[in-house]
C-alpha positions as a Python dict, from the first residue, in 0.01 Angstrom:
ca = {
    (1, 'M'): (0, 0, 0),
    (2, 'L'): (192, 143, -291),
    (3, 'Q'): (136, -19, -628),
    (4, 'T'): (494, -58, -749),
    (5, 'N'): (722, -347, -836),
    (6, 'L'): (958, -247, -555),
    (7, 'E'): (974, -421, -221),
    (8, 'H'): (771, -226, 33),
    (9, 'I'): (876, -120, 381),
    (10, 'E'): (577, -146, 611),
    (11, 'T'): (727, -173, 961),
    (12, 'E'): (997, -13, 1171),
    (13, 'E'): (1164, -352, 1203),
    (14, 'Q'): (1183, -392, 825),
    (15, 'L'): (1347, -52, 783),
    (16, 'K'): (1596, -104, 1064),
    (17, 'E'): (1691, -453, 946),
    (18, 'L'): (1732, -332, 588),
    (19, 'I'): (1964, -50, 691),
    (20, 'E'): (2162, -264, 936),
    (21, 'K'): (2218, -560, 702),
    (22, 'N'): (2291, -377, 376),
    (23, 'E'): (2570, -138, 294),
    (24, 'K'): (2375, 57, 31),
    (25, 'V'): (2005, 138, 62),
    (26, 'A'): (1774, 380, -120),
    (27, 'V'): (1421, 441, 15),
    (28, 'C'): (1156, 641, -168),
    (29, 'C'): (879, 748, 70),
    (30, 'G'): (572, 883, -108),
    (31, 'R'): (227, 829, -252),
    (32, 'M'): (91, 710, -585),
    (33, 'G'): (100, 1058, -735),
    (34, 'P'): (262, 1242, -1028),
    (35, 'M'): (572, 1350, -834),
    (36, 'C'): (641, 1007, -685),
    (37, 'I'): (560, 758, -960),
    (38, 'P'): (854, 866, -1184),
    (39, 'V'): (1097, 808, -894),
    (40, 'Y'): (950, 462, -825),
    (41, 'D'): (987, 382, -1195),
    (42, 'I'): (1351, 495, -1191),
    (43, 'F'): (1419, 280, -884),
    (44, 'E'): (1260, -20, -1057),
    (45, 'I'): (1483, 25, -1362),
    (46, 'F'): (1798, 89, -1159),
    (47, 'Q'): (1751, -229, -951),
    (48, 'E'): (1898, -421, -1245),
    (49, 'S'): (2182, -177, -1311),
    (50, 'Y'): (2281, -148, -944),
    (51, 'P'): (2235, -496, -792),
    (52, 'D'): (2444, -401, -486),
    (53, 'I'): (2192, -131, -385),
    (54, 'Q'): (1870, -219, -206),
    (55, 'F'): (1588, -9, -356),
    (56, 'R'): (1265, 12, -156),
    (57, 'D'): (950, 218, -132),
    (58, 'M'): (745, 327, 168),
    (59, 'D'): (396, 470, 186),
    (60, 'F'): (410, 827, 316),
    (61, 'D'): (85, 785, 509),
    (62, 'I'): (172, 490, 733),
    (63, 'P'): (304, 533, 1088),
    (64, 'V'): (653, 399, 1012),
    (65, 'A'): (703, 682, 759),
    (66, 'A'): (765, 904, 1062),
    (67, 'L'): (1114, 752, 1070),
    (68, 'I'): (1184, 910, 731),
    (69, 'K'): (986, 1231, 782),
    (70, 'G'): (1157, 1293, 1115),
    (71, 'L'): (1513, 1266, 988),
    (72, 'P'): (1711, 1591, 1027),
    (73, 'E'): (1796, 1565, 657),
    (74, 'C'): (1423, 1573, 569),
    (75, 'R'): (1290, 1837, 807),
    (76, 'G'): (1277, 2119, 554),
    (77, 'F'): (1119, 1910, 278),
    (78, 'W'): (784, 2012, 130),
    (79, 'G'): (745, 1802, -182),
    (80, 'L'): (694, 1429, -219),
    (81, 'P'): (857, 1188, -241),
    (82, 'F'): (1119, 1199, 31),
    (83, 'T'): (1408, 989, -100),
    (84, 'V'): (1675, 884, 146),
    (85, 'Y'): (2006, 715, 68),
    (86, 'Y'): (2182, 516, 343),
    (87, 'R'): (2536, 386, 342),
    (88, 'N'): (2662, 165, 623),
    (89, 'G'): (2359, 254, 834),
    (90, 'K'): (2392, 632, 800),
    (91, 'V'): (2203, 883, 587),
    (92, 'V'): (2438, 1007, 316),
    (93, 'K'): (2187, 1198, 105),
    (94, 'A'): (1820, 1294, 108),
    (95, 'T'): (1611, 1464, -160),
    (96, 'S'): (1250, 1568, -204),
    (97, 'S'): (1021, 1606, -501),
    (98, 'I'): (1046, 1454, -844),
    (99, 'Q'): (1388, 1349, -968),
    (100, 'S'): (1499, 1259, -1318),
    (101, 'A'): (1685, 937, -1394),
    (102, 'K'): (2000, 1142, -1450),
    (103, 'E'): (1966, 1310, -1108),
    (104, 'V'): (1912, 977, -931),
    (105, 'K'): (2202, 818, -1119),
    (106, 'N'): (2431, 1106, -1022),
    (107, 'I'): (2333, 1064, -657),
    (108, 'L'): (2387, 688, -668),
    (109, 'N'): (2728, 730, -827),
    (110, 'D'): (2823, 1007, -585),
    (111, 'V'): (2722, 844, -257),
    (112, 'F'): (2771, 474, -336),
    (113, 'T'): (3096, 462, -537),
}
């Protein structure tokens, strides 16, 4: 399990329910490594600034992560984490590798406003 202050997605049912019941969802799928931890930290900070967005993490090495890894938007990704943004149940953006707070904020403002 990831050691973050974010809510964790551990099952397919959790992911599907989250996406179905919430208009705006951001999922960071990774490990506890130097490329992923900064994105988790950004998500933790942005939870307060963007209360209408559901921020979650998912361990890259659990079976349910195949739902993220297998997305067409993620097929060409090489670097962790895989970060996926959903709006109204559909993928609206996906990124890989480390992101700065400014990059994440720009994505949030672009796809969720």
